Backbone as a chain_set.jsonl record, in Angstrom:
{"seq": "MVSLMRDTDMRNPEQLGRAIRLKRKEKGLSQSALAAQLGVGRKWVIGIESGNSRAELGLILKTLDVLGLRASLSEKSQTSPTKDRHQPEPSRLDEVFRRLQQPEPK", "coords": {"N": [[25.29, 2.898, 59.535], [25.222, -0.496, 58.803], [26.162, -2.184, 55.941], [24.283, -4.487, 54.004], [25.234, -5.633, 51.805], [27.345, -7.887, 50.051], [30.094, -9.666, 48.52], [28.889, -11.189, 45.682], [27.989, -13.718, 43.421], [26.599, -12.978, 40.378], [24.057, -14.373, 38.675], [21.903, -13.97, 37.016], [19.671, -11.506, 35.504], [17.687, -10.831, 37.374], [18.847, -11.225, 39.903], [20.803, -9.233, 39.857], [19.137, -7.007, 39.733], [17.856, -7.19, 42.234], [20.045, -6.707, 43.905], [20.695, -4.072, 43.209], [18.336, -2.768, 44.018], [18.432, -3.266, 46.807], [20.791, -1.871, 47.555], [20.108, 0.719, 46.775], [18.007, 1.253, 48.548], [19.397, 1.034, 50.977], [20.933, 3.326, 50.791], [19.009, 5.176, 51.105], [17.615, 6.224, 48.964], [14.972, 7.133, 46.796], [13.195, 5.555, 44.074], [12.696, 7.48, 42.163], [14.566, 9.487, 42.837], [17.008, 8.156, 42.358], [16.686, 7.703, 39.625], [16.734, 10.343, 38.689], [19.405, 11.049, 39.234], [20.647, 9.394, 37.431], [19.711, 10.276, 35.033], [17.502, 9.192, 33.791], [14.145, 7.866, 33.389], [11.795, 7.086, 36.032], [10.566, 4.679, 35.467], [12.56, 3.222, 34.197], [14.297, 2.579, 36.289], [12.559, 1.011, 37.838], [12.258, -1.089, 36.044], [14.92, -2.148, 35.834], [15.347, -2.945, 38.456], [13.535, -4.938, 38.531], [14.664, -6.856, 37.022], [15.14, -6.469, 34.275], [16.294, -7.706, 31.349], [17.144, -6.474, 29.1], [18.302, -4.048, 29.472], [20.416, -1.219, 28.93], [23.885, -1.664, 28.908], [25.758, 0.348, 29.556], [24.215, 2.119, 31.115], [23.589, 0.459, 33.229], [26.123, 0.055, 34.37], [26.654, 2.71, 35.086], [24.654, 3.034, 36.99], [25.517, 1.229, 38.979], [27.87, 2.546, 39.694], [26.897, 5.023, 40.717], [25.609, 4.047, 42.951], [27.711, 3.152, 44.403], [28.705, 0.636, 43.964], [30.558, -2.136, 42.548], [31.434, -3.861, 39.559], [32.673, -7.018, 38.646], [34.443, -9.379, 36.675], [35.085, -12.819, 36.172], [36.757, -15.767, 35.127], [35.134, -18.903, 34.691], [36.251, -21.448, 36.683], [38.071, -24.473, 36.187], [37.245, -26.86, 38.253], [37.897, -29.233, 40.84], [35.772, -31.897, 42.073], [35.793, -31.604, 44.845], [36.413, -29.015, 45.352], [35.162, -25.756, 46.075], [32.732, -24.565, 43.958], [31.617, -22.064, 43.81], [33.374, -20.126, 44.447], [34.676, -17.205, 43.409], [37.159, -16.331, 40.959], [39.867, -14.006, 41.227], [39.614, -10.791, 39.622], [40.746, -8.471, 37.112], [39.203, -6.505, 36.159], [38.271, -4.145, 37.385], [40.58, -2.546, 37.399], [40.922, -2.161, 34.66], [38.598, -0.68, 34.097], [39.164, 1.628, 35.602], [41.39, 2.606, 34.205], [40.212, 3.156, 31.733], [38.586, 5.271, 32.41], [40.286, 7.333, 32.916], [41.536, 10.438, 31.689], [42.755, 10.791, 28.347], [46.216, 11.244, 27.567], [47.498, 14.32, 26.274]], "CA": [[24.494, 1.791, 59.07], [25.997, -1.596, 58.266], [25.64, -2.609, 54.644], [23.948, -5.903, 53.86], [25.841, -6.091, 50.554], [28.575, -8.663, 50.128], [30.448, -10.191, 47.206], [27.885, -12.151, 45.251], [27.986, -14.093, 42.018], [25.345, -12.638, 39.706], [23.773, -15.41, 37.68], [20.831, -13.564, 36.121], [19.275, -10.104, 35.684], [16.874, -10.659, 38.58], [19.767, -11.079, 41.039], [21.39, -7.902, 39.754], [18.083, -6.071, 40.102], [17.679, -7.225, 43.697], [21.213, -6.058, 44.52], [20.542, -2.635, 42.985], [17.257, -2.307, 44.898], [18.917, -3.296, 48.181], [21.746, -0.783, 47.776], [19.363, 1.977, 46.674], [17.282, 1.435, 49.802], [20.398, 1.292, 52.011], [21.369, 4.718, 50.654], [17.859, 6.04, 51.371], [17.175, 6.856, 47.723], [13.743, 6.656, 46.154], [13.416, 5.215, 42.669], [12.714, 8.749, 41.426], [15.833, 10.162, 43.109], [18.048, 7.439, 41.616], [16.448, 7.978, 38.203], [17.203, 11.706, 38.414], [20.877, 11.026, 39.217], [21.08, 8.657, 36.241], [19.205, 10.918, 33.826], [16.517, 8.3, 33.18], [12.844, 7.926, 34.041], [11.562, 6.144, 37.136], [10.218, 3.363, 34.89], [13.802, 2.49, 33.906], [14.759, 2.036, 37.575], [11.642, -0.081, 38.16], [12.586, -2.202, 35.153], [16.198, -2.78, 36.182], [15.174, -3.615, 39.743], [12.702, -6.121, 38.27], [15.447, -7.827, 36.27], [15.071, -6.242, 32.833], [17.506, -8.257, 30.724], [17.463, -5.696, 27.909], [18.786, -2.724, 29.87], [21.682, -0.829, 28.324], [25.008, -1.953, 29.786], [26.342, 1.6, 30.047], [23.381, 2.634, 32.198], [23.735, -0.441, 34.378], [27.408, 0.388, 34.988], [26.485, 4.012, 35.721], [23.843, 2.792, 38.185], [26.389, 0.627, 39.986], [28.785, 3.59, 40.15], [26.136, 5.965, 41.549], [25.291, 3.374, 44.21], [28.944, 2.759, 45.086], [28.949, -0.795, 43.759], [31.482, -2.423, 41.466], [31.217, -5.109, 38.836], [33.909, -7.689, 38.273], [34.251, -10.599, 35.908], [36.125, -13.822, 36.337], [36.52, -16.984, 34.352], [34.729, -20.08, 35.437], [37.452, -22.261, 36.816], [37.937, -25.924, 36.135], [37.454, -27.25, 39.644], [37.678, -30.625, 41.194], [34.511, -32.026, 42.8], [35.921, -31.218, 46.252], [36.63, -27.585, 45.451], [33.946, -24.947, 46.051], [32.524, -24.007, 42.624], [31.087, -20.714, 43.894], [34.456, -19.226, 44.837], [35.1, -16.513, 42.197], [38.567, -16.024, 40.742], [40.077, -12.559, 41.22], [39.52, -10.181, 38.303], [41.415, -7.174, 36.949], [38.268, -5.643, 35.451], [38.229, -2.835, 38.025], [41.736, -1.794, 36.917], [40.618, -1.789, 33.282], [37.616, 0.408, 34.162], [39.866, 2.82, 36.078], [42.218, 3.13, 33.112], [39.331, 3.7, 30.709], [37.989, 6.515, 32.9], [41.308, 8.37, 32.989], [41.642, 11.184, 30.434], [43.893, 10.452, 27.503], [47.247, 12.296, 27.554], [47.495, 15.128, 25.03]], "C": [[25.4, 0.743, 58.446], [25.35, -2.063, 56.963], [25.371, -4.107, 54.639], [24.577, -6.489, 52.599], [27.117, -6.871, 50.854], [28.888, -9.166, 48.726], [29.481, -11.312, 46.853], [28.072, -12.455, 43.777], [26.615, -13.765, 41.444], [25.132, -13.645, 38.584], [22.693, -15.004, 36.689], [20.439, -12.124, 36.406], [18.459, -9.857, 36.952], [17.75, -10.47, 39.818], [20.412, -9.697, 41.028], [20.367, -6.85, 40.174], [17.84, -6.023, 41.599], [18.832, -6.521, 44.406], [21.112, -4.537, 44.371], [19.463, -2.073, 43.911], [17.723, -2.234, 46.35], [19.844, -2.113, 48.458], [21.056, 0.573, 47.692], [18.645, 2.275, 47.985], [18.242, 1.705, 50.956], [20.842, 2.753, 51.988], [20.214, 5.695, 50.879], [17.353, 6.772, 50.141], [15.837, 6.281, 47.275], [14.093, 6.256, 44.723], [13.513, 6.492, 41.835], [14.04, 9.486, 41.615], [16.981, 9.483, 42.36], [17.912, 7.72, 40.122], [16.973, 9.368, 37.831], [18.73, 11.758, 38.343], [21.411, 10.361, 37.955], [20.653, 9.327, 34.942], [18.23, 10.039, 33.061], [15.176, 8.504, 33.899], [12.734, 6.879, 35.142], [11.239, 4.742, 36.612], [11.469, 2.545, 34.577], [14.321, 1.833, 35.184], [13.863, 0.865, 37.987], [11.987, -1.307, 37.327], [13.866, -2.912, 35.549], [16.092, -3.506, 37.508], [14.318, -4.878, 39.6], [13.431, -7.166, 37.439], [15.349, -7.689, 34.768], [16.379, -6.685, 32.185], [17.916, -7.474, 29.485], [17.96, -4.287, 28.23], [20.155, -2.47, 29.252], [22.821, -1.001, 29.327], [25.617, -0.681, 30.371], [25.54, 2.188, 31.201], [23.455, 1.747, 33.432], [25.035, -0.118, 35.108], [27.343, 1.743, 35.687], [25.683, 3.88, 37.014], [24.697, 2.226, 39.304], [27.338, 1.679, 40.555], [28.083, 4.567, 41.09], [25.857, 5.356, 42.92], [26.539, 2.925, 44.978], [29.225, 1.277, 45.004], [29.956, -0.97, 42.637], [31.11, -3.753, 40.822], [32.575, -5.724, 38.546], [33.558, -8.977, 37.551], [35.385, -11.558, 36.226], [35.753, -15.032, 35.496], [35.999, -18.071, 35.263], [35.958, -20.974, 35.51], [37.105, -23.736, 36.68], [38.25, -26.418, 37.529], [37.246, -28.736, 39.818], [36.381, -30.716, 41.977], [34.602, -31.587, 44.255], [36.086, -29.721, 46.433], [35.302, -26.835, 45.334], [33.803, -24.277, 44.686], [32.061, -22.556, 42.666], [32.143, -19.699, 44.311], [34.963, -18.512, 43.584], [36.607, -16.283, 42.16], [38.736, -14.503, 40.785], [40.059, -12.019, 39.789], [40.26, -8.846, 38.28], [40.494, -6.189, 36.249], [38.202, -4.249, 36.06], [39.387, -1.961, 37.548], [41.512, -1.323, 35.481], [39.643, -0.618, 33.263], [38.287, 1.7, 34.613], [40.686, 3.449, 34.956], [41.355, 3.757, 32.025], [38.741, 5.047, 31.123], [39.001, 7.654, 32.995], [41.362, 9.111, 31.647], [42.887, 10.777, 29.659], [44.919, 11.582, 27.535], [47.24, 13.022, 26.216], [48.851, 15.242, 24.437]], "O": [[26.263, 1.079, 57.635], [24.144, -2.304, 56.902], [26.136, -4.891, 55.2], [24.472, -7.689, 52.346], [27.86, -6.555, 51.783], [28.037, -9.099, 47.839], [29.284, -12.253, 47.622], [28.29, -11.548, 42.974], [25.592, -14.218, 41.96], [25.941, -13.746, 37.662], [22.568, -15.618, 35.63], [20.828, -11.57, 37.434], [18.541, -8.777, 37.538], [17.436, -9.653, 40.683], [20.551, -9.064, 42.076], [20.702, -5.908, 40.892], [17.641, -4.951, 42.17], [18.62, -5.818, 45.395], [21.413, -3.801, 45.311], [19.655, -1.021, 44.521], [17.444, -1.258, 47.046], [19.703, -1.434, 49.475], [21.384, 1.481, 48.456], [18.669, 3.405, 48.474], [17.939, 2.519, 51.828], [21.098, 3.346, 53.036], [20.416, 6.909, 50.846], [16.729, 7.826, 50.259], [15.608, 5.075, 47.371], [15.169, 6.588, 44.225], [14.32, 6.572, 40.909], [14.579, 10.046, 40.66], [17.834, 10.163, 41.789], [18.908, 7.948, 39.435], [17.584, 9.542, 36.777], [19.286, 12.44, 37.481], [22.486, 10.709, 37.465], [21.164, 8.996, 33.873], [18.135, 10.123, 31.837], [15.096, 9.226, 34.892], [13.491, 5.908, 35.172], [11.594, 3.742, 37.237], [11.45, 1.319, 34.678], [14.735, 0.674, 35.169], [14.365, -0.164, 38.438], [12.008, -2.428, 37.836], [13.905, -4.142, 35.597], [16.683, -4.572, 37.676], [14.372, -5.773, 40.444], [12.89, -8.239, 37.176], [15.463, -8.682, 34.048], [17.437, -6.11, 32.441], [18.94, -7.784, 28.877], [18.028, -3.435, 27.345], [20.951, -3.393, 29.074], [22.729, -0.535, 30.463], [25.955, -0.641, 31.554], [26.117, 2.699, 32.16], [23.389, 2.24, 34.558], [25.047, -0.027, 36.336], [27.914, 1.909, 36.765], [25.99, 4.531, 38.012], [24.618, 2.682, 40.445], [27.586, 1.704, 41.761], [28.618, 4.901, 42.146], [25.866, 6.059, 43.93], [26.431, 2.38, 46.076], [29.902, 0.718, 45.867], [30.182, -0.045, 41.856], [30.549, -4.642, 41.463], [33.526, -5.009, 38.231], [32.512, -9.58, 37.789], [36.507, -11.14, 36.513], [34.582, -15.274, 35.2], [36.361, -18.158, 36.436], [36.62, -21.219, 34.502], [36.004, -24.175, 37.012], [39.408, -26.399, 37.946], [36.531, -29.392, 39.06], [35.922, -29.703, 42.505], [33.584, -31.23, 44.848], [35.918, -29.206, 47.538], [34.422, -27.241, 44.575], [34.67, -23.497, 44.294], [32.109, -21.876, 41.641], [31.826, -18.526, 44.507], [35.623, -19.144, 42.76], [37.244, -16.068, 43.191], [37.813, -13.781, 40.406], [40.446, -12.719, 38.853], [40.383, -8.177, 39.306], [40.95, -5.142, 35.789], [38.088, -3.265, 35.329], [39.203, -0.766, 37.316], [41.877, -0.2, 35.133], [39.831, 0.333, 32.503], [38.005, 2.763, 34.06], [40.68, 4.666, 34.776], [41.728, 4.782, 31.455], [38.432, 5.875, 30.266], [38.616, 8.815, 33.137], [41.247, 8.49, 30.591], [43.927, 10.462, 30.237], [44.544, 12.754, 27.532], [47.008, 12.422, 25.166], [49.019, 15.882, 23.4]]}, "num_chains": 1, "name": "protein.A"}
C-alpha cells in the first residue's frame, strides 16, 4: 500500500489530528486498537483526531511514534517575496529525540 502521507507543515491541532487519523487508517487500526497501544481510552483518540489543542504533548509524541510518524521543528525563515514561504528549514529535532531515548551510560 502506498502511503498518502508526505512532509506537511502543521499549522494547527486540526491538521495534526487529520494526519493522525489518515495514518491510523492507512495502518488498518481502529480508534480502539490505537488507544489500547497508547494506554488511553478511545475518547482520547477521538479527541486528538478532532484537533484537541489540550492533549498532552508526551501522548501526542507517543502516538506519532506508534504510527511511524516523526515530528520536526524548524525556524520560520526570513524570506524574500520571491522565495517559497512554505519550504521548511531542515531540523535536528529527530537527532535530539534519538539521543534522549538512548539509555544513560552508567
